[in-house]
C-alpha positions in Angstrom: 10.8 -16.3 4.1 9.6 -15.8 0.6 11.5 -13.6 -1.8 9.5 -10.7 -3.2 9.8 -12.2 -6.7 8.1 -15.4 -5.4 5.3 -13.3 -3.8 4.7 -11.3 -6.9 4.6 -14.5 -8.9 2.0 -15.9 -6.5 -0.1 -12.8 -6.9 0.1 -13.0 -10.7 -1.2 -16.5 -10.5 -4.1 -15.4 -8.3 -4.9 -12.6 -10.7 -5.2 -15.1 -13.5 -7.7 -17.0 -11.3 -9.8 -13.9 -10.8 -8.3 -12.2 -7.8 -9.0 -8.5 -7.5 -5.7 -7.1 -6.3 -2.2 -7.1 -7.6 1.2 -6.1 -6.1 4.4 -6.0 -8.1 7.8 -4.5 -7.4 10.7 -5.1 -5.1 12.0 -4.2 -1.6 12.3 -0.5 -2.5 9.0 0.1 -4.4 5.8 -1.7 -4.7 2.8 -0.9 -7.0 -0.6 -1.9 -5.6 -3.5 -2.2 -8.0 -7.1 -3.3 -7.9 -9.0 -3.3 -4.6 -7.3 -3.5 -1.2 -10.0 -4.7 1.0 -11.0 -7.5 3.5 -10.6 -10.1 0.7 -7.1 -9.2 -0.3 -5.8 -7.9 3.1 -3.9 -11.1 4.1 -2.1 -11.4 0.8 -1.2 -7.6 0.8 0.0 -7.9 4.4 2.3 -10.7 3.5 3.8 -8.9 0.5 4.3 -5.6 2.4 5.8 -7.3 5.5 8.2 -9.2 3.3 9.3 -6.0 1.4 9.7 -4.1 4.7 11.7 -6.9 6.4 14.0 -7.6 3.4 14.9 -4.1 2.4 16.6 -0.9 3.6 15.7 2.7 3.3 12.4 4.1 2.2 9.7 1.7 0.9 7.6 3.5 -1.7 4.1 2.2 -2.1 2.7 3.4 -5.4 -1.1 3.4 -5.2 -1.8 5.0 -8.6 -3.4 1.7 -9.8 -5.5 1.2 -6.7 -9.2 1.3 -7.5 -10.4 1.3 -3.9 -9.7 0.4 -0.3 -11.8 -0.3 2.8 -11.0 0.0 6.5 -9.2 -3.3 6.4 -7.0 -2.2 3.5 -6.2 1.0 5.3 -5.3 -1.0 8.4 -2.9 -3.1 6.3 -1.2 0.2 5.2 -1.0 1.4 8.8 0.5 -1.9 9.9 3.1 -1.7 7.2 3.9 1.9 8.3 4.4 0.7 11.9 6.5 -2.3 10.9 8.7 -0.1 8.6 9.3 2.3 11.6 10.3 -0.6 13.8 12.8 -1.7 11.1 14.3 1.7 10.8 12.5 2.3 7.4 9.9 4.7 6.2 6.8 3.8 4.2 6.1 6.5 1.6 2.8 6.6 -0.3 3.0 7.7 -3.9 0.1 8.3 -6.4 -2.7 8.3 -3.8 -6.0 8.6 -5.8 -8.1 11.7 -4.8 -10.9 9.7 -3.1 -8.4 7.9 -1.0 -6.6 11.2 -0.1 -10.0 12.4 1.1 -10.2 9.4 3.5 -6.7 10.0 4.7 -7.7 13.6 5.5 -11.0 12.6 7.2 -9.2 10.1 9.4 -6.2 12.5 9.9 -3.8 9.8 8.8 -2.3 12.2 6.3 -0.6 13.7 9.4 1.1 10.4 10.2 1.8 8.8 6.9 4.5 10.0 4.5 2.8 11.0 1.3 5.0 12.0 -1.7 4.1 15.5 -2.7 1.7 15.9 0.2 -2.1 16.3 -0.2 -3.6 19.3 -1.9 -6.5 19.8 0.4 -8.2 22.4 -1.8 -8.2 20.0 -4.8 -9.9 17.1 -3.1 -13.3 16.0 -4.2 -16.2 17.0 -1.9 -18.3 14.3 -0.3 
């Protein structure tokens, strides 16, 4: 099993080679930036699973640097949520950008996922 420091280093190396997603942090809080999509899903899944498996308590996933996600990226987040639950942990989303909040509401996943501060439905951008 990789340590989170090793995984973050691997991502930093990929970013330097032109990758479009980055993850940094530890087993308690991770910051995800760039695009979480089909191209980055496997790497993101590895990092999130490692953080879930090797930590205790809440795992905060800070999405404030995330530019976009697609259905595959959302699936990675849901998989990490389920894995955290099986490990007796809770995945907590922080800094969810408004467009992504809108998607969570449209898919009703805002009712399942823990979102720090909740979602202000009235302030979400209209489609």
